[in-house]
C-alpha positions in Angstrom: 0.2 0.0 -0.1 2.7 2.4 1.0 4.5 1.8 -2.4 1.5 2.4 -4.3 0.9 5.7 -2.4 4.7 6.6 -3.2 4.0 6.0 -7.0 0.8 7.7 -7.0 2.5 11.1 -5.4 5.5 10.5 -8.0 3.1 10.5 -10.8 1.2 13.4 -9.1 4.6 15.2 -8.7 5.2 14.7 -12.2 2.3 15.7 -13.3 2.4 19.0 -11.2 5.7 20.1 -12.8 4.5 19.0 -16.4 1.4 21.3 -16.0 3.6 24.2 -14.5 6.0 23.8 -17.5 2.8 23.9 -19.8 1.6 26.9 -18.1 4.7 28.7 -18.1 5.2 27.9 -22.0 1.9 29.1 -22.7 2.0 32.1 -21.2 5.3 32.9 -23.0 3.7 32.0 -26.2 0.9 34.4 -25.8 3.1 37.3 -24.7 5.5 36.4 -28.2 2.7 36.2 -30.2 1.4 39.5 -29.0 4.6 41.0 -29.6 4.2 39.7 -33.2 0.8 41.2 -33.6 1.9 44.5 -32.3 5.2 44.5 -34.7 2.7 43.8 -37.6 0.4 46.6 -36.6 3.2 49.0 -37.2 3.9 47.5 -40.3 0.5 47.8 -41.6 0.4 51.6 -40.6 3.4 52.4 -42.6 2.2 50.1 -45.6 -1.4 52.0 -45.2 0.5 55.4 -45.0 2.4 54.2 -48.4 -0.8 53.4 -50.0 -2.2 56.6 -49.2 0.6 58.7 -50.9 0.5 56.6 -54.2 -2.7 58.1 -55.6 -1.4 61.8 -55.4 2.0 60.7 -56.9 0.2 58.7 -59.7 -2.0 61.7 -60.8 1.1 64.1 -60.8 2.9 61.8 -63.2 -0.1 61.3 -65.4 -0.4 64.8 -66.0 2.7 64.8 -67.6 2.9 61.2 -68.6 0.1 60.0 -69.8 1.3 57.4 -72.1 2.8 55.3 -69.2 -0.9 53.4 -68.9 0.6 50.0 -68.1 2.8 51.1 -65.1 -0.2 53.0 -63.8 -2.3 49.8 -64.4 0.1 47.6 -62.4 0.5 50.0 -59.6 -3.6 50.5 -59.4 -3.8 46.3 -59.3 -0.9 46.2 -56.7 -2.5 48.6 -54.3 -6.1 47.2 -54.8 -4.4 43.9 -53.9 -2.6 45.4 -50.5 -5.6 47.3 -49.5 -8.1 44.1 -49.8 -5.5 41.5 -48.1 -6.9 40.0 -45.0 -3.6 38.3 -43.6 -0.2 39.3 -43.0 1.1 36.8 -45.7 -1.4 38.3 -48.2 -0.2 41.8 -47.9 3.3 40.9 -48.1 2.9 39.2 -51.2 0.8 42.2 -52.6 3.5 44.6 -51.3 6.0 42.8 -53.3 4.1 43.5 -56.2 3.7 47.2 -55.2 7.2 47.6 -55.0 8.0 46.5 -58.2 5.3 48.7 -60.1 6.4 51.7 -57.8 10.0 51.3 -58.7 9.0 51.2 -62.4 7.0 54.5 -62.0 9.8 56.6 -60.3 12.1 55.1 -62.9 10.3 56.8 -65.8 10.8 60.2 -64.2 14.4 60.0 -66.0 12.2 60.4 -69.5 10.3 63.5 -68.4 12.5 66.5 -67.4 9.3 68.4 -66.5 8.7 66.2 -63.4 12.2 67.2 -61.9 11.1 70.7 -61.5 7.5 69.9 -60.4 7.2 70.9 -56.8 4.4 68.7 -56.1 6.2 65.8 -57.3 9.2 66.5 -55.5 7.4 66.8 -52.2 5.7 63.6 -52.6 8.9 62.0 -53.8 10.2 63.0 -50.5 7.4 61.8 -48.3 7.5 58.6 -50.2 11.4 58.6 -49.4 10.8 58.9 -45.7 7.7 56.4 -45.7 9.9 53.7 -47.5 12.7 54.3 -44.7 9.9 53.6 -41.9 8.9 50.4 -43.8 12.2 48.9 -43.5 12.8 49.8 -39.8 9.4 48.3 -39.1 9.8 45.3 -41.6 12.9 44.2 -40.1 11.8 44.8 -36.2 8.7 42.7 -37.4 11.0 40.0 -38.9 13.2 39.8 -35.8 9.9 39.6 -33.8 8.5 36.7 -35.8 11.9 34.9 -35.8 12.1 34.9 -31.8 8.7 33.8 -31.6 9.3 30.7 -34.1 12.6 29.7 -32.6 10.9 29.6 -29.2 8.1 27.3 -30.6 9.9 24.8 -32.2 12.4 24.1 -29.3 11.8 21.0 -27.3 9.6 20.5 -25.2 8.0 24.0 -26.1 7.0 22.3 -29.5 4.6 19.8 -27.4 3.2 22.2 -25.3 2.5 24.8 -27.9 0.6 21.9 -30.0 -1.5 21.1 -26.8 -2.1 25.2 -26.7 -3.0 25.5 -30.2 0.1 27.8 -31.3 1.8 26.9 -34.7 4.8 28.3 -36.4 4.2 31.6 -38.3 6.0 32.0 -41.6 4.8 35.3 -42.8 8.1 37.0 -43.2 9.2 39.6 -45.2 11.4 37.6 -47.5 12.6 40.6 -50.2 15.9 41.7 -50.2 16.6 45.1 -48.7 17.4 46.4 -52.3 13.9 45.8 -53.7 12.6 48.4 -50.8 15.1 51.4 -51.9 13.4 54.2 -54.1 15.1 54.3 -57.1 17.4 57.7 -56.8 16.7 60.3 -59.4 19.4 62.6 -60.0 18.4 66.4 -60.7 22.0 67.4 -61.4 22.9 68.5 -64.9 24.9 66.2 -66.7 28.8 67.0 -66.3 30.4 68.5 -69.6 32.5 66.4 -71.3 36.2 67.2 -71.0 37.8 68.5 -74.1 41.0 66.8 -75.6 44.1 68.5 -74.5 46.4 66.9 -76.7 48.3 69.2 -78.8 47.3 70.2 -82.2 49.4 68.9 -85.0 51.7 71.7 -86.2 51.2 72.5 -90.1 53.8 71.0 -92.3 55.1 73.6 -95.0 54.1 72.6 -98.6 56.7 71.3 -101.0 58.9 73.0 -102.7 58.2 73.3 -106.5 
């Protein structure tokens, strides 16, 4: 009888310790998951800010470069997909498409000197560049927070407790390279003058005597 009680006590102790670990892991997962959501909310804010700037930027460029309809259409589709996406993964995918379309829009500025002196365009371009910088910062912070969550959830025995608690790894990373988020640089400086040749001119030869 005593041995039975001892076994029961040991099993109860093991169950108590396991339950304590489960509660601790679950609470940590809740905290880390909320941190991921908070980081994403900051990303979502700056993505929305950029989406709000785009119509004015496109309208300004349209006034001068009306024939660039393909680029305008690509931007409209990507922006619509971004705003209608309901999950981080969907918004990340749509944002990648918008990056490419927006880059092409800014690249065509070189073909239209009028835009380089348009005050409204220059102001919008500055605001867009500032927003892009904020996106890069918030994107890195989100990716770091998400990686911390995924690393924790995949460790043993956290992965077992996570399964019991209904937590799963989250793979909604921003996977694009840093270069893809850089705004194309537009050079407004006049082209440098081509240096003149400094080689001495040939000395005229006298005509031959007849």
